C-alpha positions as CSV (number, residue, x, y, z in Angstrom):
1,M,7.9,-61.8,-22.0
2,A,10.5,-60.8,-19.4
3,T,9.2,-60.6,-15.9
4,T,10.2,-58.5,-13.1
5,P,11.8,-60.3,-10.0
6,D,9.9,-60.0,-6.8
7,R,11.5,-58.2,-3.7
8,A,12.9,-61.5,-2.3
9,D,14.8,-62.2,-5.4
10,A,16.2,-58.7,-6.0
11,S,18.8,-59.1,-3.4
12,S,20.5,-61.9,-5.3
13,D,20.9,-59.7,-8.5
14,P,24.7,-59.0,-8.8
15,A,24.1,-55.8,-10.5
16,R,22.1,-54.5,-7.5
17,L,24.7,-55.6,-5.1
18,T,27.6,-54.0,-6.9
19,G,25.7,-50.8,-7.6
20,S,26.2,-51.1,-11.5
21,R,22.6,-49.9,-12.0
22,P,20.0,-48.4,-9.6
23,A,17.2,-50.3,-8.4
24,D,14.0,-49.6,-10.2
25,T,11.5,-48.5,-7.5
26,R,8.7,-47.4,-9.8
27,R,5.5,-49.0,-9.2
28,R,4.1,-50.9,-12.3
29,G,0.3,-51.0,-13.0
30,P,-1.3,-53.7,-14.9
31,R,0.2,-54.6,-18.2
32,R,-1.8,-53.1,-21.2
33,T,-3.4,-55.5,-23.5
34,S,-1.5,-55.8,-26.8
35,I,-2.6,-56.6,-30.3
36,S,-0.9,-59.9,-29.9
37,D,-3.2,-60.8,-27.0
38,V,-6.1,-60.1,-29.1
39,A,-4.8,-62.2,-32.1
40,R,-4.0,-65.1,-29.6
41,H,-7.5,-64.8,-28.0
42,A,-9.3,-64.7,-31.4
43,G,-7.2,-67.4,-33.0
44,V,-6.1,-65.3,-35.9
45,S,-2.8,-63.7,-37.1
46,L,-1.6,-60.2,-36.2
47,G,-2.2,-59.0,-39.7
48,T,-6.0,-60.0,-39.4
49,V,-6.5,-58.0,-36.3
50,S,-4.6,-55.1,-37.8
51,N,-7.0,-55.3,-41.0
52,V,-10.1,-55.4,-38.5
53,L,-8.8,-52.2,-36.9
54,N,-7.5,-50.3,-40.0
55,R,-9.1,-51.9,-43.3
56,P,-12.2,-54.1,-42.1
57,D,-13.4,-54.4,-45.6
58,R,-10.5,-56.9,-46.2
59,V,-11.9,-59.2,-43.5
60,S,-14.8,-61.6,-43.7
61,E,-17.7,-60.8,-41.5
62,T,-17.3,-63.9,-39.4
63,T,-13.7,-63.3,-38.6
64,R,-14.4,-59.6,-38.1
65,E,-16.9,-60.5,-35.4
66,R,-14.6,-63.0,-33.8
67,V,-11.9,-60.3,-33.5
68,Q,-14.3,-57.7,-32.3
69,R,-15.4,-60.1,-29.5
70,A,-11.8,-60.6,-28.4
71,I,-11.3,-56.8,-28.3
72,E,-14.4,-56.4,-26.2
73,E,-13.6,-59.3,-23.8
74,L,-9.9,-58.2,-23.3
75,S,-10.8,-54.4,-23.1
76,F,-8.2,-53.7,-25.8
77,I,-7.6,-50.0,-26.5
78,P,-5.9,-49.5,-29.9
79,N,-2.7,-47.5,-30.0
80,G,-3.9,-44.4,-31.8
81,S,-0.4,-42.9,-32.4
82,A,0.8,-46.1,-34.1
83,R,-2.2,-46.3,-36.2
84,Q,-1.7,-42.7,-37.4
85,L,1.7,-43.5,-38.3
86,R,0.8,-46.5,-40.3
87,A,-2.0,-44.6,-42.0
88,G,0.2,-41.5,-42.6
89,T,-2.3,-39.3,-40.9
90,I,-2.2,-37.1,-37.7
91,S,-5.3,-36.2,-35.8
92,T,-3.8,-34.5,-32.7
93,V,-3.0,-30.8,-32.0
94,G,-1.2,-29.4,-28.8
95,A,-1.9,-26.2,-27.1
96,V,0.4,-24.6,-24.4
97,L,-1.5,-21.7,-22.6
98,L,-0.3,-19.4,-19.9
99,D,-2.5,-20.5,-17.1
100,I,-5.5,-22.9,-17.7
101,A,-6.7,-22.1,-14.1
102,N,-7.6,-18.6,-15.4
103,P,-11.2,-18.7,-16.7
104,F,-10.1,-16.6,-19.8
105,F,-7.8,-19.5,-21.1
106,T,-10.4,-22.0,-20.0
107,E,-12.8,-20.5,-22.5
108,V,-10.1,-20.1,-25.1
109,A,-9.5,-23.8,-24.8
110,R,-13.1,-24.5,-25.2
111,G,-13.2,-22.6,-28.4
112,I,-10.0,-24.5,-29.6
113,E,-11.6,-27.8,-28.8
114,D,-14.9,-27.0,-30.4
115,R,-13.1,-26.1,-33.8
116,L,-11.0,-29.2,-33.9
117,S,-13.9,-31.4,-33.1
118,L,-15.5,-30.4,-36.2
119,D,-12.7,-32.3,-38.3
120,D,-12.4,-35.1,-35.6
121,Y,-9.1,-33.6,-34.2
122,T,-8.3,-34.0,-30.6
123,L,-6.5,-31.5,-28.3
124,M,-3.6,-32.1,-26.1
125,L,-3.7,-29.3,-23.4
126,A,-1.0,-27.9,-21.1
127,S,-0.4,-24.9,-18.9
128,S,3.2,-23.3,-18.8
129,D,2.2,-21.1,-15.8
130,G,4.2,-18.4,-17.3
131,D,7.5,-20.5,-17.2
132,V,9.6,-20.7,-20.3
133,A,11.3,-24.0,-19.4
134,R,8.0,-25.6,-18.7
135,E,6.6,-24.3,-21.9
136,A,9.7,-25.8,-23.7
137,R,9.2,-29.3,-22.1
138,Y,5.6,-29.4,-23.2
139,L,6.4,-28.5,-26.7
140,R,9.1,-31.2,-26.9
141,L,6.6,-33.7,-25.5
142,F,3.9,-32.8,-28.1
143,E,6.6,-33.0,-30.8
144,E,7.4,-36.5,-29.6
145,H,3.8,-37.5,-29.9
146,G,3.8,-36.3,-33.4
147,V,1.1,-33.7,-33.3
148,L,0.0,-31.8,-36.4
149,G,0.8,-28.4,-34.9
150,V,0.8,-26.4,-31.7
151,L,-1.2,-23.3,-30.5
152,V,1.2,-21.4,-28.0
153,T,0.8,-18.4,-25.7
154,P,4.3,-17.6,-25.3
155,A,5.6,-17.3,-21.8
156,G,8.6,-15.3,-22.9
157,A,9.7,-12.8,-25.5
158,D,12.2,-15.2,-27.4
159,L,10.4,-17.1,-29.9
160,D,13.5,-18.9,-31.6
161,H,12.4,-22.2,-30.1
162,L,8.9,-22.0,-31.8
163,L,10.7,-21.2,-35.1
164,E,12.9,-24.1,-34.8
165,L,9.8,-26.2,-34.0
166,R,8.1,-25.1,-37.2
167,S,11.3,-25.7,-39.3
168,R,10.9,-29.4,-38.2
169,G,7.5,-29.5,-39.8
170,V,5.2,-28.7,-36.9
171,Q,2.7,-26.0,-37.6
172,V,2.8,-23.2,-35.1
173,V,0.1,-20.6,-34.3
174,L,0.6,-17.7,-31.8
175,L,-2.5,-17.4,-29.6
176,D,-3.4,-14.1,-27.8
177,Q,-0.3,-12.5,-29.1
178,T,0.5,-11.0,-32.5
179,S,3.3,-12.7,-34.3
180,P,6.3,-10.6,-35.1
181,V,7.2,-13.1,-37.8
182,A,5.3,-12.7,-41.1
183,D,5.0,-16.4,-41.9
184,V,3.9,-17.6,-38.4
185,S,0.1,-17.1,-38.1
186,S,-1.3,-15.5,-34.9
187,V,-4.7,-14.5,-33.4
188,A,-4.6,-11.7,-30.8
189,V,-6.7,-8.8,-29.4
190,D,-5.5,-5.2,-29.6
191,D,-4.4,-4.9,-26.1
192,V,-3.0,-1.4,-26.6
193,A,-6.4,-0.2,-27.6
194,G,-8.2,-2.1,-24.9
195,A,-5.9,-0.7,-22.1
196,A,-6.1,2.8,-23.5
197,M,-10.0,2.4,-23.4
198,A,-9.9,1.4,-19.7
199,V,-7.8,4.2,-18.6
200,R,-9.6,6.8,-20.7
201,H,-12.7,5.7,-18.9
202,L,-11.0,6.2,-15.6
203,V,-9.8,9.7,-16.6
204,S,-13.2,10.6,-17.7
205,L,-14.4,10.0,-14.3
206,G,-12.1,12.6,-12.8
207,H,-9.1,10.2,-11.8
208,R,-5.8,11.8,-12.0
209,R,-3.6,9.2,-10.4
210,V,-4.2,5.6,-11.6
211,G,-2.6,2.6,-10.0
212,F,-1.6,-0.2,-12.4
213,I,-1.2,-3.7,-11.4
214,N,0.8,-5.4,-14.2
215,G,2.8,-8.6,-14.8
216,P,6.2,-9.4,-16.1
217,A,7.7,-7.4,-19.0
218,T,8.4,-10.9,-20.6
219,I,4.7,-11.4,-21.3
220,Q,3.7,-9.5,-24.5
221,Q,0.2,-8.7,-23.3
222,C,1.6,-7.0,-20.1
223,V,3.9,-4.9,-22.3
224,D,1.0,-3.8,-24.7
225,R,-1.4,-3.0,-21.8
226,R,1.1,-0.8,-20.2
227,A,1.6,0.9,-23.5
228,G,-2.3,1.4,-23.8
229,A,-2.5,3.0,-20.3
230,L,0.3,5.4,-21.0
231,R,-1.2,6.4,-24.4
232,A,-4.4,7.3,-22.5
233,L,-2.7,9.4,-20.0
234,D,-0.6,11.1,-22.6
235,E,-3.9,12.0,-24.6
236,A,-5.2,13.5,-21.4
237,G,-2.2,15.7,-20.8
238,L,-1.4,13.8,-17.6
239,G,1.8,12.1,-18.6
240,A,3.5,8.8,-17.3
241,S,3.7,10.2,-13.8
242,A,0.1,9.7,-13.4
243,L,0.5,6.0,-13.7
244,V,1.6,4.3,-10.4
245,E,2.6,0.8,-11.8
246,V,3.3,-2.3,-9.6
247,E,4.7,-5.3,-11.3
248,V,3.6,-8.7,-9.7
249,P,5.2,-12.1,-10.8
250,A,1.8,-14.0,-10.9
251,L,-1.2,-12.8,-12.8
252,N,-3.8,-14.2,-10.3
253,A,-5.7,-13.1,-7.3
254,D,-2.6,-13.6,-5.2
255,G,-0.8,-11.0,-7.5
256,G,-3.7,-8.6,-7.2
257,E,-3.6,-8.7,-3.3
258,A,0.1,-8.1,-3.4
259,G,-0.1,-5.4,-5.8
260,V,-2.8,-3.5,-3.9
261,T,-0.9,-3.8,-0.6
262,E,2.2,-2.3,-2.1
263,L,0.3,0.6,-3.6
264,L,-1.5,1.3,-0.3
265,V,1.8,1.5,1.7
266,G,3.7,3.4,-1.0
267,G,2.8,6.9,-0.1
268,T,-0.2,8.7,-1.8
269,A,-2.5,6.1,-3.0
270,P,-4.2,6.4,-6.4
271,T,-7.9,7.0,-6.5
272,A,-8.3,4.4,-9.4
273,L,-7.0,0.9,-10.1
274,F,-6.4,-0.7,-13.6
275,C,-5.6,-4.4,-13.4
276,V,-3.8,-6.4,-15.9
277,N,-6.5,-9.0,-15.8
278,D,-9.7,-10.0,-14.0
279,L,-8.0,-12.5,-11.6
280,T,-5.7,-9.7,-10.3
281,A,-8.8,-7.3,-10.0
282,L,-10.6,-10.0,-7.9
283,G,-7.5,-10.2,-5.6
284,A,-7.3,-6.3,-5.5
285,M,-10.8,-5.8,-4.6
286,R,-10.8,-8.5,-1.8
287,T,-7.8,-6.7,-0.2
288,L,-9.2,-3.2,-0.7
289,R,-12.2,-4.4,1.2
290,A,-10.1,-6.0,3.9
291,H,-8.4,-2.4,4.4
292,G,-12.0,-0.9,4.9
293,L,-12.0,0.8,1.6
294,S,-15.2,1.1,-0.6
295,I,-15.4,0.2,-4.3
296,P,-16.0,2.5,-6.1
297,D,-16.3,5.4,-3.7
298,D,-12.6,5.1,-2.2
299,M,-11.0,3.3,-5.2
300,A,-12.5,2.6,-8.7
301,V,-11.4,-0.6,-10.1
302,V,-11.2,-1.8,-13.8
303,G,-10.1,-5.3,-15.0
304,Y,-9.3,-6.9,-18.3
305,D,-10.8,-10.1,-20.0
306,D,-14.3,-9.8,-18.7
307,V,-14.5,-13.4,-17.6
308,N,-17.7,-15.1,-16.4
309,F,-17.5,-14.0,-12.7
310,A,-16.9,-10.2,-13.4
311,S,-20.6,-9.5,-13.6
312,M,-21.4,-11.7,-10.6
313,L,-19.2,-10.0,-8.0
314,T,-20.7,-8.1,-5.0
315,T,-19.7,-5.0,-6.8
316,P,-19.8,-6.1,-10.6
317,L,-16.4,-5.4,-12.2
318,T,-16.0,-3.0,-15.0
319,S,-13.7,-4.9,-17.5
320,V,-12.2,-4.9,-21.0
321,R,-14.1,-7.7,-22.9
322,Q,-12.2,-10.0,-25.2
323,P,-13.8,-12.7,-27.5
324,T,-12.3,-15.6,-25.6
325,H,-14.2,-18.5,-27.3
326,R,-13.6,-17.0,-30.7
327,L,-9.9,-16.5,-30.2
328,G,-9.6,-20.3,-29.7
329,E,-11.8,-21.3,-32.7
330,V,-9.9,-19.0,-35.0
331,A,-6.6,-19.9,-33.9
332,A,-7.4,-23.7,-34.4
333,D,-8.7,-22.9,-37.8
334,L,-5.8,-21.1,-38.9
335,L,-3.6,-24.2,-37.7
336,L,-5.5,-26.6,-39.6
337,R,-5.8,-24.5,-42.7
338,G,-2.1,-23.8,-42.7
339,A,-0.8,-27.5,-42.0
340,G,0.9,-29.5,-44.6
341,P,3.0,-28.6,-47.6
342,D,-0.1,-27.3,-49.5
343,G,-1.4,-25.4,-46.6
344,A,-2.8,-21.8,-46.6
345,P,-0.4,-18.9,-46.1
346,A,0.1,-17.3,-42.7
347,Q,-2.6,-15.1,-41.5
348,H,-2.7,-12.5,-38.6
349,V,-6.1,-11.9,-37.0
350,Q,-6.6,-9.2,-34.6
351,F,-9.7,-8.6,-32.7
352,Q,-11.0,-5.3,-31.4
353,P,-11.9,-5.3,-27.7
354,E,-14.8,-3.5,-25.9
355,L,-15.2,-1.9,-22.4
356,V,-18.0,-3.1,-20.4
357,V,-18.8,-0.6,-17.6
358,R,-20.2,-1.7,-14.4
359,A,-20.5,-0.6,-10.7
360,S,-16.8,-0.9,-9.8
361,S,-15.7,2.2,-11.6
362,G,-17.1,5.5,-10.2
363,A,-16.0,9.2,-10.1
364,A,-13.0,10.3,-8.3
365,P,-13.6,11.7,-4.7
366,S,-12.8,15.1,-5.7
367,G,-13.1,14.9,-9.6
368,T,-15.8,15.6,-12.1
369,I,-17.6,13.0,-14.1
370,A,-17.2,13.5,-17.9
371,G,-19.9,11.1,-19.1
372,D,-22.5,8.9,-17.9
373,V,-21.7,5.6,-16.2
374,A,-23.6,2.5,-15.7
375,G,-24.6,1.6,-12.2
376,A,-25.1,-1.8,-10.7
377,E,-28.5,-2.2,-12.5
378,G,-26.6,-3.0,-15.8
379,D,-23.7,-2.9,-18.2
380,E,-22.6,-0.2,-20.5
381,R,-20.5,-1.1,-23.5
382,V,-17.9,1.3,-24.9
383,G,-15.7,0.7,-27.9
384,G,-17.9,0.4,-31.1
385,V,-18.7,-2.8,-32.7
386,P,-17.7,-5.6,-30.2
387,A,-15.2,-8.3,-31.0
388,T,-14.5,-7.4,-34.6
389,E,-11.6,-9.2,-36.3
390,T,-9.2,-8.0,-39.0
391,L,-6.6,-9.5,-41.1
392,R,-3.3,-8.1,-41.9
């Protein structure tokens, strides 16, 4: 085995002196124990160690025990990827989500993992942070690792790179977005219906000017939730002018803070606020209070996702609930069933959301309430049967 020269000897290397190759300044950790080390320690051949790992029935009990002792004494970790290649099987699935710091995606990931574990598959998880280039890097990395397939919440509108990935034999399922391509499976929530439900609720409370903190138009969920908000205002005869939209680059609490700040200094402030997700709603509520405004007396607030903290805030947040864990479970199931040459055909599952009304949404200061609203004592659910799923 070749060794790395120490620092004292490095200066005598002609290649380093002439600059023909750069010095390698990376720090190296302890060398990983190899299968050759195990064979040498146990006094057997490489083939015998391989049989113990992959076909133990072909090895005598005495030899098998000796190899197992060597494995334990050397703390040998088998190379799972190499073993999968030899056996012709793949047991890893990749997932690239928009933001795993968001509790919504954390719960989705848990659903994915729970479903994969039923069939002994493992999950490689990454966050694109809404960056198309970062998403592409992770997808390339997953492909290099030979994953069975990938679950993706696209960071951009262009899906060509995902179609190319699929053409190379990697199963692709879109998560939290309906696929525009018939033969690529997807699992999503009807975001148009969910946003319309949220804004109808605000209109029913007498609000005639609704602020909307939204994200980039490259994210389909943002596009759909805007469409739903406009649909509700059109139905109420208020029109698009009743929606005061602010686009923020980050769908987190910082984005919510920036969005509210812009709305408050932009002339006549709205009396109600609809946020593209609960994290932006959290930042918005924090900023409203910093400006001395009361929720919901001065500003009603509605979020989207109904993440676990929504009901725990000082003023519990009205929010559109999505079946987060179920989204992950179903997406993983579609991927496993669709993988391979004899896999099931593509399916498109769409869940219906529900509105959970809490104390953060109240009547407009000068409006009338067109329906009962739940107070801080409990939740009121609007929208029929919760979390139903349909195939199309």
